[in-house]
Phi, psi and omega in degrees: 000129181265128178270136177293153180195195181274136180301141178258022182299137177264112185293320178089184184289131178293323180296314180296316181297317181296319180298315179296322181294316179298323178295319180292326176301314183296325184277321195265313191296320177301325181294328181287325185273338188241009190286002179294339178265122179304327181293332176280317185300323184290339182265354185279164186255059177296340184293345182279352183293132173225084190249182180215142173285122191241130168224141177293151189292345181268000186257131175270345176199175185295321180300318179296322181301322183270336175292323187234049185297127182245098185296330179293314179296314183295321177301312181297315186285326172294326176299320176296323179296317177299316184292333176290339180114004176288150177238008180203157175229144173253118188237129177280136172259182183213112175297326180296315179296321176296315181297322181291322180203087184302322183294314180296317181300309184293325177295319179292321178297317178299320177297316180298320178293319178297318180293324176296317176301316181303322183261018173060041181242117172288167191229132169250113184264128179265111184285314184224163186208130178275341189286152172112180180243128181291142180292148178242141179292333183261015182290145173240150182273132175214162178288159178297323176302316178291319180297319179301312178294324177300315181292323179291336177268349189293126177289345181279349178259139178284165177300324179295318179295322180292321178294322177298318178298318178298312185294328184273322194240355186302311184298317181289316184292333179262353183243240189295341180265001192305321187258003176293136182268137180224152178273124183234126176245181183300323183250018177290131180284156180303338181292359170299335178299323177281305189284332178056249183261008179285129182239148178290164183226103009265353184109143186302324184291342180251010191268007179290161183303335181296339180259356184300321178302323178294319180292327175296318180295322176297315178299321178298318180296320177296313182296318180299323179284319186293326184292345178283345182283144178274352180277167177280136186227132169239163186236121174273106186299318177205142176269124174044069181304331184272355179276095186230106183241004184228080186267135174299153179304131178086358180255122179281166178299319180298318178295319179296316179297319178299321180295316180294315182295326176297319178292319178302316178299320180294308185292328176295317179294319179299313181293320180297317183289322185269329183229067189296338182267357180280134178287135183233138176219173177222127181286093188269136184273354182205163176297322180297317179294319180299317179295317184290336181251011183301326184296338183266358185246142170268337175227121183286151184221134180231148171250137178209124176243024178290170185240150170056226183299327180295322177295314180300317178296319181297316180291323177296318179295321178297319179297323178294320178295318178298319179295319178298328180266001181055046181227157174290174184212138171227150169265097188274353169215132176185181172078345183300139179280079177226167170264071183056042176064288196252012174291315175207089189295135177075027182304124189300321187294339179245006181265343180283169174304316182293320179294320178296318179299313179301320180296314179296320179296330179276325192261321184302316179302324179297316181290318180298327182267003181282339185079010183250135172293149190212160174232123178283152167246119354220195190262283187258124175289137181195238185260006179287171184281000184229044184299333181289346180262356183273168193256328185230136175279155185304335178281353178108358181291125175276124172290156182306324179296327178293317178296320178297313180299317179301316179295318182293319180291324178293327183279338182232079181304147179297141179265000000 
């Protein structure tokens, strides 16, 4: 059992930090503002990025983070990210939170950007996201242990689906995840055990062309707020368009993917036409997805949670695709101590402090030597669905993997 305490982060020399920060400004910010031209993108220094996917510790999903934005908490937690040695953050936005209260949302976003600037963290903003389970009006709250048994008894699931649920979630549902509360409705898929309170943005059911003008207005509000920031900003048009686990009745995976890809094509075209100098990327979950959506990106983005040699091969292949397209490349999600997330979610041997440290010791050197800029998953443990993969507890306690990462980043400055 780990006891919370005061962070032991070593801030280091202000002169050295300032010098490194000014150097990163010269290398990074022009690439964010000018990457719409392939001839510029291939020359930029995206490889210097050492970022982290950031959510405040009080948020169970992106919508909650912006509904109840706490600048004091975010200031403190972004400060910890800076002290670990990160120089960038990838932050999810929420169209739903904007729709509910545009003024509060844009004011909170401006604060978040200012705080990131304060802590010398450039920002990659995620506009939309396919991941998660859409909320249901008839959902009731139950523990994951109860939900797991509910799905195994459900007559609406086939024997094959139930066996799949057992292989993926049994260890977590009977172990460390047993008492976590999740919303379950009649048609909620078993993957609620993984996603818990994480919801897509805006969700497959709202992604039809009739709603695109509203999403364009949301993108405009984000851009209007973002241009006021003095930091470098890139825009992730959508996170993992192909990750679709919550399909409406009668909609096949192929149909759902086509709907998402049509929207991606629309928002990419809209952003290119209206904001041609803004750097655009898409958080792709596979090499195939990255290749198929390369035309919509000024900087290619890949997610990879593979291990060992497989990770090295994956990153090399991504770099070759980027070179073929004359575009920059980032690993916008990686490093999480999982067995590629959903093979066996919450595997005990890699969820502990010791397991996370062993994973970082094996994986971080591969990423550092890849020559690719990257964002770790994730930063602050809290109410999100992946606390075992995060680095710092809300009280400030550094997990052993965080201390290891801090030492490694200090010993191998970004090039």
